[in-house]
SEDREN-895900 format. One record per residue (C-alpha): z negated, x, y negated; residue number from 1. Coordinates in steps of 0.25 Angstrom, whole numbers, plus 5000, padded with zeros to 4 digits. Layout:
% SEDREN-895900
Z|X|Y|NUM
...
% end
This chain:
% SEDREN-895900
4447|4723|5726|1
4433|4726|5728|2
4428|4713|5721|3
4435|4703|5731|4
4426|4694|5739|5
4427|4697|5753|6
4424|4690|5766|7
4415|4701|5770|8
4406|4698|5758|9
4403|4711|5751|10
4406|4721|5762|11
4417|4731|5758|12
4430|4729|5767|13
4436|4740|5774|14
4449|4745|5767|15
4458|4738|5779|16
4450|4725|5777|17
4454|4724|5762|18
4464|4713|5760|19
4476|4716|5750|20
4472|4711|5736|21
4486|4706|5733|22
4494|4698|5743|23
4507|4690|5742|24
4505|4675|5741|25
4514|4673|5752|26
4505|4681|5761|27
4493|4671|5759|28
4490|4657|5763|29
4485|4649|5751|30
4474|4640|5754|31
4473|4635|5740|32
4479|4638|5727|33
4468|4637|5717|34
4476|4637|5704|35
4482|4645|5693|36
4477|4650|5680|37
4480|4662|5670|38
4493|4665|5678|39
4486|4666|5691|40
4485|4659|5704|41
4472|4657|5712|42
4473|4654|5727|43
4464|4654|5739|44
4471|4660|5752|45
4467|4661|5766|46
4469|4674|5774|47
4468|4674|5789|48
4472|4688|5792|49
4459|4696|5788|50
4450|4704|5796|51
4439|4696|5792|52
4446|4683|5796|53
4451|4672|5787|54
4448|4673|5772|55
4450|4665|5760|56
4456|4673|5748|57
4456|4669|5733|58
4469|4675|5727|59
4474|4676|5713|60
4489|4679|5709|61
4498|4678|5697|62
4505|4664|5697|63
4518|4670|5696|64
4516|4681|5707|65
4515|4681|5722|66
4504|4691|5724|67
4489|4687|5724|68
4476|4695|5723|69
4465|4691|5733|70
4452|4690|5724|71
4443|4684|5734|72
4441|4684|5749|73
4432|4674|5756|74
4430|4670|5771|75
4440|4661|5777|76
4430|4650|5779|77
4428|4636|5772|78
4417|4642|5764|79
4426|4654|5761|80
4437|4646|5756|81
4428|4638|5747|82
4423|4650|5741|83
4437|4655|5739|84
4440|4643|5732|85
4428|4644|5723|86
4432|4659|5720|87
4447|4655|5717|88
4443|4643|5708|89
4434|4653|5700|90
4445|4663|5699|91
4455|4652|5694|92
4445|4646|5684|93
4443|4661|5679|94
4458|4662|5677|95
4458|4648|5670|96
4448|4653|5660|97
4456|4666|5657|98
4468|4657|5655|99
4461|4648|5645|100
4455|4659|5637|101
4468|4667|5636|102
4461|4679|5643|103
4470|4678|5655|104
4478|4689|5660|105
4491|4691|5653|106
4503|4689|5662|107
4517|4695|5659|108
% end
């Protein structure tokens, strides 16, 4: 995912530095569950085990599933957590709009 916001802010990571895009919910420590919309959960998690140091991740996954996709990575500072919350709320609002207009993804 080349469009993920990284803590290096624009610098391309080395292949060994790229985090997996999909992780199990049980592997992550949720800081805050931001909400559910259009069949998806949006949450903010903290990852302490990166080469860059602690980071705040915004993750999205199916409500019924146990896997999540990392959609934004921000520094693990208070400012980074605040930015991650803003990003997560924007994603959640987008999913809510898709849900209310009936243009959301179809879930089998």
